[in-house]
Each structure stands twice: as structure tokens, then as C-alpha cells.
GURO-421667 format. One line per 2 residues: for each residue y, x, z of N, C-alpha, C, O. Coordinates in steps of 0.05 Angstrom, whole numbers. Atoms other than C-alpha are relative to their C-alpha. Example, Ala and Ser with C-alpha at 12.3 -4.5 7.8 and 13.67 -1.06 7.14 Angstrom:
2
-24:18:0:-90:246:156:24:18:0:24:39:13 ~ -24:-16:-1:-21:273:143:22:-15:14:44:-5:18
***
This chain:
349
16:31:-10:-93:1287:565:-1:-8:-27:15:-2:-45 ~ 5:14:27:-119:1250:511:9:-26:4:12:-36:27
-17:24:7:-87:1185:482:-16:-22:24:-2:-29:43 ~ 15:16:-15:-144:1138:520:5:5:23:7:-15:37
-11:-2:-35:-125:1177:593:23:-13:4:27:-28:24 ~ -27:8:-1:-54:1162:577:4:-31:6:20:-41:21
-5:34:-1:-63:1086:569:-11:-7:21:-1:-27:30 ~ 4:2:-25:-104:1088:632:16:5:17:22:-13:33
-17:-5:-21:-57:1123:671:28:-10:-3:42:-11:17 ~ -33:20:1:12:1084:644:1:-29:-5:19:-45:-6
2:35:9:-22:1020:627:16:-7:-27:27:-29:-30 ~ -14:3:25:7:1029:557:-22:0:-18:-43:12:-14
17:0:27:-25:1012:490:2:28:-17:19:45:-17 ~ -8:-28:27:-38:1066:432:15:-12:-16:31:1:-29
-14:6:17:-9:1018:394:33:9:-1:46:15:-21 ~ -27:0:-8:59:1026:430:3:29:-2:23:36:-14
5:-31:1:41:1104:437:16:13:-18:37:27:-16 ~ 0:-6:32:37:1111:361:22:-5:-1:34:16:-6
-16:13:14:97:1065:352:24:23:9:43:26:-7 ~ -20:-11:-13:141:1116:402:3:31:-21:23:44:-26
8:-31:13:108:1182:360:24:-9:-25:46:2:-25 ~ -15:12:27:142:1145:293:24:0:-1:38:10:-19
-26:2:-7:202:1131:321:17:31:14:41:34:19 ~ -14:-27:-4:212:1208:340:15:-2:30:37:9:36
-5:-2:-33:216:1190:422:-27:25:3:-20:44:16 ~ 19:-25:-16:150:1240:433:-19:13:-26:-23:3:-48
15:-12:22:109:1285:394:-17:21:9:-10:45:10 ~ 19:-11:-14:49:1307:425:-17:22:-19:-18:21:-44
17:-19:18:5:1367:404:-24:-9:-10:-38:-25:2 ~ 26:16:14:-50:1353:358:-18:28:-3:-12:49:-15
23:-22:1:-112:1397:365:-7:10:-22:10:7:-38 ~ 12:-14:29:-150:1431:306:-15:-30:-12:-16:-33:-37
14:20:12:-189:1365:298:19:-30:0:10:-53:-6 ~ -16:21:-1:-128:1321:305:7:-12:12:28:-25:10
-5:19:-28:-134:1290:366:30:3:10:39:26:6 ~ -23:-1:-14:-68:1280:399:-10:5:29:-29:-7:41
0:-4:-24:-55:1314:466:20:3:17:32:24:14 ~ -22:5:-15:-4:1297:516:5:20:21:-13:26:37
-6:-26:-24:28:1354:563:7:-20:22:7:-44:15 ~ -12:11:-21:52:1327:628:29:-8:-5:41:-29:3
-34:10:10:124:1333:597:3:-25:-14:18:-43:-8 ~ 0:24:6:106:1284:554:-7:-24:12:2:-46:5
7:23:-17:76:1240:601:26:-12:19:29:-36:23 ~ -22:1:-9:143:1247:640:19:-25:-24:25:-49:-25
-21:12:24:183:1231:579:-13:-33:-9:4:-49:-17 ~ 9:24:4:139:1165:567:5:-28:20:8:-52:16
-2:10:-19:145:1147:633:36:-14:-1:45:-37:2 ~ -37:7:11:230:1149:616:9:-23:-17:28:-38:-13
0:18:17:216:1109:558:-4:-30:3:10:-48:-7 ~ 6:16:-8:179:1060:587:22:-22:12:26:-45:4
-17:12:-19:233:1044:643:27:-7:-19:38:-29:-17 ~ -24:8:12:293:1047:597:-9:-35:-22:5:-54:-28
5:26:18:248:992:550:2:-22:16:7:-44:6 ~ 5:27:-20:241:945:613:27:-12:4:29:-36:9
-20:8:-8:312:945:624:23:-10:-29:46:-17:-31 ~ -8:13:33:319:926:542:23:22:-16:39:17:-34
-16:-23:12:354:995:527:-11:-4:-30:-34:-11:-32 ~ 7:-3:22:355:999:449:-10:26:-10:2:46:-4
21:-21:0:298:1045:421:26:34:-18:21:58:-19 ~ -11:-25:10:363:1088:383:18:9:29:30:31:29
-16:-11:-25:398:1095:454:-21:18:8:-20:42:2 ~ 28:-10:-12:334:1116:484:-6:36:-17:-12:59:-11
7:-36:15:328:1172:427:27:17:3:25:42:4 ~ -23:-20:-11:403:1197:443:-5:14:22:-2:38:27
-1:-15:-26:389:1201:509:-17:26:3:-6:47:10 ~ 24:-14:-3:321:1240:508:6:31:-22:-7:51:-24
0:-27:19:353:1291:452:35:1:9:51:-1:-9 ~ -23:-1:-12:419:1297:501:23:-9:-15:44:1:-6
-26:2:14:470:1270:451:15:-27:16:33:-36:2 ~ -15:16:-23:498:1218:508:-15:-8:28:-38:-18:31
10:4:-21:488:1211:571:-16:-35:13:-13:-57:3 ~ 10:30:-6:444:1155:618:25:-12:4:26:-31:-11
-16:8:-15:503:1138:650:19:-16:-31:22:-40:-33 ~ -16:15:23:546:1125:578:-18:-19:-10:-7:-38:-20
18:20:14:481:1086:553:6:-22:17:16:-42:6 ~ 0:20:-23:483:1044:617:24:-17:0:25:-42:4
-25:21:4:557:1027:607:2:-15:-28:14:-36:-30 ~ -3:16:26:552:1006:535:-19:-23:3:-15:-44:-10
24:26:-7:489:960:560:6:-12:19:-11:-28:27 ~ -9:9:-15:528:939:607:19:-22:-4:17:-45:5
-15:16:16:582:910:572:-9:-19:-23:1:-40:-29 ~ 27:23:20:525:880:518:-2:-25:14:4:-47:5
17:21:-17:495:839:575:26:-17:16:22:-38:27 ~ -22:12:-10:560:819:600:10:-19:-19:17:-42:-14
-5:23:24:577:791:536:-14:-18:-6:-5:-40:-12 ~ 23:26:8:512:754:523:1:-16:29:-9:-39:27
-5:16:-27:525:727:600:23:-17:3:21:-40:10 ~ -27:16:16:594:704:580:1:-23:-15:14:-43:-9
5:9:25:572:677:516:-18:-27:15:-14:-51:11 ~ 20:32:-7:514:629:554:15:-6:21:3:-27:28
-11:10:-18:561:616:611:19:-23:-12:20:-46:-3 ~ -18:15:10:614:588:567:-16:-23:-10:-10:-45:0
16:25:13:561:542:525:-2:-19:24:7:-42:25 ~ 3:13:-19:540:526:592:29:-27:15:29:-51:22
-26:16:-12:611:502:618:6:-27:-20:12:-50:-14 ~ -7:21:19:620:465:553:-15:-28:-5:-7:-51:-10
21:31:-5:556:420:559:8:-16:20:11:-40:18 ~ -7:15:-22:576:411:629:23:-20:-4:24:-42:7
-26:20:8:642:379:602:-6:-16:-11:5:-37:-4 ~ 7:25:17:610:337:554:-13:-12:10:-13:-36:4
17:25:-15:560:310:600:21:-9:23:15:-27:38 ~ -19:10:-25:621:301:650:15:-25:-9:18:-46:4
-15:24:10:662:258:602:-16:-18:-20:-3:-32:-35 ~ 15:15:-2:602:224:582:11:-22:-32:17:-45:-34
-7:0:24:619:226:506:-33:-19:-7:-53:-10:4 ~ 24:7:12:560:175:469:-9:5:-21:-31:0:-31
9:-9:34:564:201:403:10:21:-8:34:26:-10 ~ -9:-31:13:558:273:376:14:-9:-22:37:-7:-14
-26:6:21:600:249:312:24:-1:13:41:15:3 ~ -23:-2:-8:655:234:354:13:25:14:37:29:18
-15:-27:-4:663:303:380:4:17:-25:21:34:-28 ~ -12:-24:22:660:335:314:19:-11:-16:34:7:-24
-19:15:12:704:285:277:27:7:12:47:15:-1 ~ -28:5:-16:757:283:338:8:38:12:29:45:22
-3:-31:-14:752:362:360:3:-3:30:16:15:42 ~ -15:5:-24:761:335:428:-19:-15:19:-33:-34:12
12:4:-14:733:328:492:15:-18:22:31:-7:36 ~ -20:12:-12:764:272:530:32:-2:-6:40:-14:-26
-29:-9:10:838:290:529:1:21:-5:23:31:-4 ~ 3:-34:4:817:358:513:2:9:-23:-16:0:-38
6:-11:26:830:393:454:-23:26:-6:-23:45:9 ~ 20:-27:10:773:445:423:-5:4:-19:-9:-14:-35
-6:-15:24:773:489:374:-24:-4:-13:-43:-12:1 ~ 27:9:16:719:478:319:-17:25:4:-39:20:11
17:-31:-5:690:556:324:-10:-9:34:-31:-2:44 ~ 16:0:-30:680:534:399:-17:-14:1:-37:-9:14
29:20:-3:638:476:387:-20:9:-20:-41:-4:-21 ~ 22:-15:17:599:515:337:-13:9:10:-37:6:7
20:-14:-20:581:560:393:-35:-23:10:-60:-21:8 ~ 26:11:-13:544:502:427:-17:-12:-23:-41:-10:-24
27:12:27:515:468:360:-21:24:-1:-45:23:3 ~ 23:-20:11:488:534:340:-22:3:23:-46:1:19
17:1:-21:459:542:409:-25:-22:-1:-48:-16:1 ~ 27:21:5:415:477:400:-10:-5:-24:-28:-23:-25
8:-3:17:406:489:333:-41:24:0:-63:26:-10 ~ 32:-16:-14:350:537:364:-20:-16:4:-42:-5:4
29:14:-5:303:485:376:-11:-23:-24:-28:-41:-24 ~ 11:12:24:299:460:307:-26:0:-2:-38:11:16
23:1:6:232:445:274:-9:30:-13:6:36:-32 ~ 5:-22:5:200:513:262:-33:-3:-12:-50:-14:2
24:-4:8:136:524:216:-19:27:-4:-9:43:-20 ~ 11:-23:7:93:578:213:-30:-7:-18:-43:-28:-16
23:4:16:32:588:164:7:-8:-31:27:-4:-43 ~ 5:6:26:12:563:99:7:-30:-6:-11:-46:-1
0:29:1:44:492:81:13:1:-29:29:18:-36 ~ -2:7:38:48:468:-2:14:-32:11:8:-48:29
-11:19:6:93:417:-17:-7:-23:-24:8:-29:-43 ~ 4:13:27:55:372:-62:5:-22:-6:-10:-35:-20
-12:21:14:96:319:-73:16:10:-24:16:-3:-45 ~ 2:-14:23:127:369:-115:-14:4:-24:-4:5:-46
15:-6:19:74:382:-154:-18:-24:-13:-32:-21:-32 ~ 11:28:11:49:306:-165:24:-6:-20:22:-11:-44
-22:9:22:120:292:-192:1:22:-29:8:14:-51 ~ 2:-24:31:111:364:-247:-27:-17:-11:-29:-20:-35
20:9:24:42:326:-264:3:-19:-12:-5:-23:-35 ~ -6:27:25:68:261:-284:18:8:-16:18:-3:-38
-14:-6:31:125:299:-324:-11:13:-18:0:18:-39 ~ 18:-21:23:72:340:-359:-13:-25:-18:-12:-24:-43
14:27:9:31:264:-372:33:-7:-26:29:-10:-50 ~ -13:21:13:98:236:-401:8:21:-28:11:14:-52
-11:-24:27:118:302:-447:-18:4:-15:-11:13:-37 ~ 31:-10:15:45:311:-474:7:-8:-29:6:6:-49
5:14:28:55:264:-529:25:20:-20:18:31:-40 ~ -21:-8:13:127:294:-553:-11:39:-10:-4:54:-28
-3:-29:11:97:365:-550:-34:5:-19:-43:25:-30 ~ 26:5:24:26:339:-589:18:-3:-20:17:14:-37
-7:6:27:70:311:-639:17:27:-15:15:31:-40 ~ -9:-25:14:112:378:-652:-21:13:-4:-24:14:-29
24:-22:6:50:422:-652:-14:-11:-33:-18:3:-53 ~ 15:7:23:16:377:-702:18:6:-27:9:20:-45
-14:3:21:71:371:-749:7:42:-4:2:54:-25 ~ 0:-24:5:84:445:-742:-23:15:-13:-18:32:-31
22:-12:10:15:466:-758:-5:-16:-33:-17:-2:-49 ~ 6:16:27:11:413:-824:23:9:-20:21:8:-45
-18:-15:12:76:446:-840:-4:23:-22:4:26:-45 ~ 3:-27:7:50:513:-851:-30:-3:-12:-43:18:-11
35:6:2:-26:483:-876:-17:12:11:-39:19:1 ~ 15:-12:-22:-49:512:-815:-29:-24:1:-53:-19:-3
16:20:-2:-79:440:-802:5:-24:-29:27:-31:-38 ~ -3:19:24:-97:391:-863:6:-27:16:-2:-33:38
-2:30:-15:-71:320:-852:-23:-17:-3:-39:-17:-21 ~ 28:17:4:-121:268:-836:-24:10:14:-44:-2:21
30:-17:-17:-169:325:-801:-1:-17:28:-22:-28:36 ~ -2:9:-29:-146:296:-732:19:-20:4:39:-18:-9
-26:12:-4:-102:243:-708:14:3:22:0:6:41 ~ -15:-6:-22:-42:252:-659:-13:-8:29:-11:6:49
11:13:-19:-79:206:-613:-16:17:15:-12:26:38 ~ 17:-21:-13:-139:248:-607:8:25:19:-1:34:40
-10:-28:-19:-97:306:-588:4:0:21:-4:17:37 ~ -17:11:-26:-60:273:-536:-18:-2:19:-19:14:37
28:0:-21:-124:249:-499:-16:23:11:-25:24:34 ~ 12:-23:-6:-155:315:-504:23:18:20:15:28:41
-20:-14:-19:-86:348:-473:0:-17:27:-10:-4:45 ~ -1:14:-14:-78:292:-425:-30:1:21:-28:3:45
15:-20:-14:-144:312:-400:-13:19:14:-28:21:34 ~ -2:-31:-11:-143:378:-393:17:5:18:10:19:37
-21:-2:-20:-75:373:-356:-14:-16:30:-11:-7:52 ~ 11:16:-25:-114:317:-309:-20:21:17:-23:21:41
24:-14:-7:-171:370:-303:13:21:22:8:24:46 ~ -10:-21:-14:-129:428:-286:14:-11:17:10:7:33
-19:18:-13:-78:381:-242:-24:-5:22:-18:2:45 ~ 14:11:-27:-142:354:-196:-12:29:15:-18:29:38
11:-31:-7:-167:434:-188:22:14:14:18:25:35 ~ -19:-13:-18:-101:461:-170:5:-14:24:7:-1:45
-7:14:-22:-86:399:-122:-23:8:27:-20:8:51 ~ 20:-3:-21:-152:417:-89:4:20:13:6:22:37
-4:-32:-22:-143:490:-80:22:8:20:22:26:38 ~ -26:0:-25:-75:476:-45:-5:-9:21:-4:4:41
15:15:-24:-103:424:-1:-20:23:16:-16:30:39 ~ 16:-20:-21:-157:477:22:19:25:7:5:41:20
-22:-16:-8:-93:527:35:15:-9:20:34:5:25 ~ -22:19:-16:-58:481:82:-8:9:27:-31:6:35
10:-11:-26:-58:511:149:25:17:14:33:40:16 ~ -22:-7:-19:-4:512:191:9:-11:28:-9:-22:40
-6:2:-26:33:501:258:26:-4:6:38:17:6 ~ -21:12:-9:95:466:277:18:-7:24:18:-28:37
-10:5:-29:139:475:335:32:-18:4:54:-10:-5 ~ -27:17:-6:195:426:353:6:4:33:-9:15:49
-12:8:-26:233:414:417:-22:-10:14:-28:4:33 ~ 11:20:-21:186:364:449:-40:4:-1:-55:-3:17
28:-8:4:108:388:419:0:22:-22:17:35:-35 ~ 9:-29:19:67:437:382:-17:-23:-17:-28:-42:-5
21:17:17:28:399:323:-11:31:-17:-2:54:-19 ~ 22:-20:20:-27:438:276:-16:-11:-16:-30:-30:-10
21:15:22:-62:423:213:-11:19:-12:1:39:-19 ~ 16:-20:7:-117:458:191:-19:-16:-21:-38:-32:-17
10:20:26:-134:431:118:-39:3:3:-54:-12:-9 ~ 37:-8:-1:-217:459:136:-10:-21:9:-30:-31:-2
4:25:-17:-219:402:183:-2:-21:-10:-16:-39:0 ~ -2:26:8:-202:351:136:-9:1:-29:-12:22:-42
15:-9:30:-231:330:65:27:0:-14:49:-8:-6 ~ -24:-5:19:-190:347:6:15:-32:-6:38:-38:-1
-9:21:7:-184:278:-18:16:-13:18:38:-19:11 ~ -14:13:-17:-163:247:48:29:11:6:48:-3:11
-23:-12:-3:-111:304:56:18:-3:-23:42:1:-17 ~ -16:5:25:-80:291:-14:9:-30:2:31:-36:-4
-13:26:-1:-77:217:-3:18:-2:26:35:-19:23 ~ -24:1:-27:-34:225:70:17:19:-7:36:18:9
-26:-10:12:11:275:31:17:-22:-16:42:-25:-17 ~ -27:18:27:32:221:-23:2:-25:22:13:-46:15
-7:22:-17:31:176:38:34:12:21:54:0:29 ~ -18:-12:-13:75:227:74:-4:-8:27:15:-19:38
16:12:-28:34:210:142:-23:26:3:-46:26:-8 ~ 23:-18:-3:-1:275:164:-2:-3:33:-21:9:43
2:-1:-28:10:258:240:-23:-11:9:-30:-10:33 ~ 28:15:-14:-59:218:240:-15:25:7:-25:25:30
19:-16:2:-97:282:228:9:32:14:-6:51:13 ~ -9:-16:-11:-55:332:262:-2:8:31:11:-5:48
6:2:-27:-80:359:328:32:12:17:47:28:6 ~ -28:6:-11:-15:356:378:-12:13:26:-35:14:34
-6:-18:-31:4:398:445:17:-2:6:35:-7:-9 ~ -26:8:-5:51:393:487:9:40:13:-7:58:10
-14:-33:5:95:468:506:-24:-3:29:-38:17:33 ~ 13:-14:-26:56:464:574:-29:3:-7:-41:15:11
23:-12:2:-14:471:541:1:22:-6:-20:34:-6 ~ 5:-28:15:8:536:514:-1:21:26:11:18:47
2:-19:-22:-14:597:554:20:24:-5:38:34:9 ~ -17:-29:13:15:656:513:-6:3:-29:-27:-4:-40
-4:-16:24:34:687:448:-4:22:-8:13:38:-2 ~ 3:-26:12:5:744:412:8:4:-24:-3:-11:-40
-13:-10:22:46:777:357:-10:18:-1:-6:33:18 ~ -1:-23:24:16:830:307:14:2:-22:26:-17:-32
-10:-7:26:39:861:249:-22:6:-27:-39:24:-30 ~ 28:-10:30:-5:856:178:17:6:-13:40:-4:-15
-13:-5:22:11:890:128:-14:-7:-27:-37:3:-31 ~ 19:13:21:-12:855:60:11:12:-24:36:15:-25
-14:-9:25:-5:883:-10:-9:-28:-23:-27:-45:-20 ~ -6:13:24:8:843:-76:13:1:-27:23:23:-32
-21:1:19:43:830:-136:-10:11:-27:-34:15:-27 ~ 7:-4:21:42:852:-209:-17:21:5:-11:36:25
14:-35:-4:-12:914:-217:-10:2:24:-2:20:38 ~ 11:-3:-26:-53:899:-160:-11:25:4:-29:28:-12
19:-31:-1:-81:978:-139:17:19:-22:9:42:-27 ~ -15:-21:21:-29:1008:-193:31:6:21:34:-2:44
-27:-12:-13:46:1038:-174:12:-25:-5:36:-26:-1 ~ -23:24:-9:71:970:-177:-12:-20:24:-3:-43:26
18:14:-25:26:943:-115:28:1:17:40:22:25 ~ -16:-1:-26:80:914:-68:-8:-9:28:-20:-30:30
12:9:-26:66:910:7:18:-11:13:41:-3:11 ~ -13:16:-18:90:860:54:-3:6:31:-21:19:43
8:-10:-38:98:867:132:10:-32:5:31:-42:-1 ~ -2:30:-6:82:792:160:-11:6:28:-30:22:32
3:4:-21:83:778:230:-26:-23:4:-27:-45:-6 ~ 27:23:-2:14:746:251:3:-8:34:-1:7:53
-3:17:-23:28:693:308:-31:-10:5:-46:-22:-10 ~ 31:16:-7:-39:677:352:10:-22:24:24:-13:43
-1:19:-21:-31:619:397:-19:-5:16:-38:-17:7 ~ 18:3:-18:-68:619:464:12:-25:14:35:-26:22
2:22:-10:-77:552:490:-15:3:32:-31:21:34 ~ 14:5:-23:-102:537:563:-27:-7:1:-43:2:16
27:5:5:-161:506:541:-24:20:-12:-46:13:-20 ~ 12:-13:16:-186:566:516:-1:2:-31:-18:18:-40
-2:5:31:-173:554:440:24:23:1:41:30:17 ~ -23:-15:17:-136:601:396:3:-5:-31:-17:-8:-46
-4:3:19:-100:592:337:15:18:-18:39:17:-12 ~ -17:-21:13:-74:646:288:11:-15:-28:0:-32:-42
-17:8:30:-16:638:227:15:29:-3:20:48:13 ~ -9:-30:14:12:692:183:25:-20:-3:24:-44:-6
-28:9:1:88:680:180:19:14:-22:34:34:-20 ~ -9:-11:28:110:687:108:37:-5:0:53:10:-12
-27:-1:16:183:660:106:16:8:25:30:27:18 ~ -26:-1:-19:229:663:172:-16:9:30:-13:-7:49
11:-2:-24:187:697:230:19:6:27:9:7:50 ~ -22:1:-22:255:707:273:2:-23:11:2:-24:36
-4:30:-10:262:634:280:-23:-16:16:-21:-34:33 ~ 26:-4:-21:191:634:307:5:8:29:4:-6:49
-2:-18:-24:203:684:355:22:-15:18:19:-18:42 ~ -24:1:-19:269:659:382:-11:-26:11:-11:-27:35
5:22:-19:241:585:395:-20:5:26:-22:-10:46 ~ 21:-10:-18:187:621:434:10:6:27:2:-3:49
-19:-3:-26:242:653:479:9:-23:16:5:-30:40 ~ -18:33:-8:284:589:484:-25:-14:24:-19:-18:48
24:12:-12:214:559:511:-5:17:28:-11:6:49 ~ 5:-15:-23:205:619:560:-37:5:-2:-50:10:18
22:-2:6:136:624:530:-8:34:-6:1:50:-22 ~ 5:-29:-4:104:689:549:-10:15:-31:-29:6:-44
5:-16:25:103:739:487:-21:29:10:-18:45:28 ~ 15:-27:-3:50:792:482:1:19:-25:-17:14:-42
4:-5:30:64:836:421:4:39:7:-8:48:26 ~ -5:-22:7:87:912:408:28:8:4:45:-8:-6
-28:-7:4:151:946:419:19:-1:-22:41:-12:-19 ~ -2:5:24:165:951:350:8:-23:-16:26:-22:-32
-2:28:1:162:883:339:24:-12:11:40:-25:-2 ~ -24:17:-12:210:860:390:17:16:-11:31:4:-27
-25:-10:18:258:910:362:10:-10:-20:34:-16:-23 ~ -14:11:26:259:885:299:7:-27:4:26:-36:-9
-19:30:5:270:808:319:20:5:25:33:-15:33 ~ -22:-4:-19:314:833:372:28:19:-8:46:25:8
-24:-10:17:365:867:322:6:-20:-25:-11:-36:-31 ~ -11:14:16:403:834:269:7:12:-26:18:-3:-42
-13:-14:12:420:882:224:-19:3:-28:-11:0:-51 ~ 21:-3:30:360:892:174:-15:-20:5:-20:-30:27
27:23:1:309:842:149:-28:13:9:-35:37:6 ~ 29:-8:0:238:842:170:-10:21:-15:-23:38:-2
10:-14:23:219:879:107:11:28:6:-1:49:10 ~ -18:-29:3:276:931:109:-9:22:31:-13:46:32
9:-12:-19:256:942:182:-29:24:4:-30:46:14 ~ 24:-6:0:186:957:175:-1:18:-14:-13:37:-4
4:-15:22:192:995:109:8:27:6:-3:48:-1 ~ -17:-26:-15:245:1045:149:-22:15:16:-18:39:20
23:-9:-11:176:1058:187:-15:16:-7:-16:40:-2 ~ 23:-2:4:117:1056:155:6:10:-31:-13:24:-38
-8:-10:30:149:1073:74:-24:-12:-16:-29:-1:-38 ~ 22:12:25:89:1031:40:9:-6:-24:-8:-8:-40
-9:7:22:132:1014:-16:13:28:-12:13:33:-35 ~ -20:-17:18:176:1074:-26:-20:26:-13:-11:42:-29
18:-16:18:110:1118:-47:-11:-18:-25:-26:-7:-42 ~ 2:16:22:101:1065:-96:24:7:-21:15:13:-43
-28:-4:16:172:1075:-132:1:21:-22:21:24:-35
***
């Protein structure tokens, strides 16, 4: 059975099938043309894998079941214990929150400082569980955002230090007779350097403004900034004013239909195209809104934080099993997880 037939029969993507193959769960026969051919035994195995994934059994446990290293009952027992632990943790947080609400404590600082709910003493680690739970709804930024304020401060610093550097350079050149005295004065050189600094700064600022494209996820709303829809001068001015809200598109969480997450492999670094090329594994988030519009953003910094806030908001996430496995585990970074699968950088070392 060809891969397209398997897709239609089992309602599964070719991406997921290839992922199962990469993880060593299935190994379909390859014909002389290199095409995959799935046997009935392969189909039965894929059905078993899909069922186990539906109840969130980890890939490693599935592999052990298929290789008869552990029994299905043993894995279920461990899985039940893990789920029970998660349920107990959430129930504990729920009880703590209800207690806090019932005692009607007006200020959060009061709880932190006194470690007390009413007349009940509470351990710091118990309070931390509650506060960490709420931290999941902090602002998460996906995409490309530059802090131009830092760049402007660097620009001012360059203008201030330019005279000192100019005088030092002229004295050095005159000392070794590279530049004769009186051929050009200090002010002229300073003015030339200042003009060059200003021109380079304007070009750099314009370039960075043109690359601003990001989405902010908060507890209450979704905000999007796309520099292509705003002039660079206006954007720079608003950044200096620290007032970007007037040019951002705002949505409520109810406006969001679903989010698609894909894996993008990019390369770069010193010696591009040579043995020093570095590959990066970046999740691409595609936000589909109910008004039929969609926005896509590459996540460079903290992809798991973005995934977590979407989970907390009960947003439908469409993605592959390998991305889900990456986000649900805590042992490996995103880079290490996908490097273990694709070995893109291993071949360049």
C-alpha cells in the first residue's frame, strides 16, 4: 500500500508517517524506485501507535511496547500514575485558589510577605505552585522584534565618543608622520565621522524597522505589529515614544479559530555553505482567525512558552506528533530534540 493510500485509509498525514519512521516505530518496505510500501502488518502497527498517541503515551514507551520490552499494562500503569500526579497538582492549585478567594485577601503582597491565608500558615513552596501556575499567562512574543531604544542610546554614545576617538587618531597619525600637521583640522575630521555615523545609523534603523513583525499573546488579547503596513519614519517615532498600540492590530482570543505549528529548518552562521554552517530548528506559528485572515511568525526565543499559553487558552493546535513530543517533554531543548532526529549539524562537525 502506497503512502497516499495509507493517508486516506487512516486519516493521517505523510509528515506524521515519516516521523514514526524516523523514530524507529515503523519500517515500511522500499521498492526499487525508493517508494514506501506499507504491509497489512505496518497498517496494524500504525493503528496501534495512533491509539497510544491519542491517550498521550510517550513515543519512547510506544517503542518499548512494539519491541516487546514492556507490556501494555506496565505502560498504562506508569501513565496512570503520571496523569494522577498531574490531576493532584491541578486539584491542589484549584483548592489553594478557592481558599484565597474565600478569605477575600485584597493584596497579593500580603500573601507573599506573611505566607498566610487568613489564620492558616502556608509553606512558600506551596504558594510558588500557585504563582507559577498563573505565570503561564504572562505576555509571550513570537516573531521578530527589535529594541530600537537601545540602538538610539548606542547612537548617542557614538556621537559623544567620536571627538575623543578623532583626536586620538589624529595624534597617532601625526606622531608617526603619517599625517602632516595642518593638512586637515580636527573639526573637519569630526564632522566627517559624525556624518558617517548618522548615515550608517539611519540606514541601520530603517533596516531594523522594516523587519519588525511579531505577535504578542497576553491573557486578555492578541496584538500584531507588521512593519510593512507602517512607514519606517512613523514606526521609529512611535518606538521612541514607546507607543506602538496605535498601529497594532488587536484581536480577542475568541477571534482566533486555530493555530498551526510547523517546523522550519534554517541555516546560517560563519562560513555559510561551508563546514561551519549552523542549522536552526524553528517552530513556525500560523494563526488562523475567524475572519479568514492568517498570520505567520517564526519563533526564535522561547517556542515552548507560546505553545503553553495556547494550551492554557484551549486553542486548537494543528501540528505534527514530533512537535507535540518536543513541547511536552522537558529534558531537551528544542534544538537538541530535533538535532537527535535530523542530525543536521552532526554532519558539519
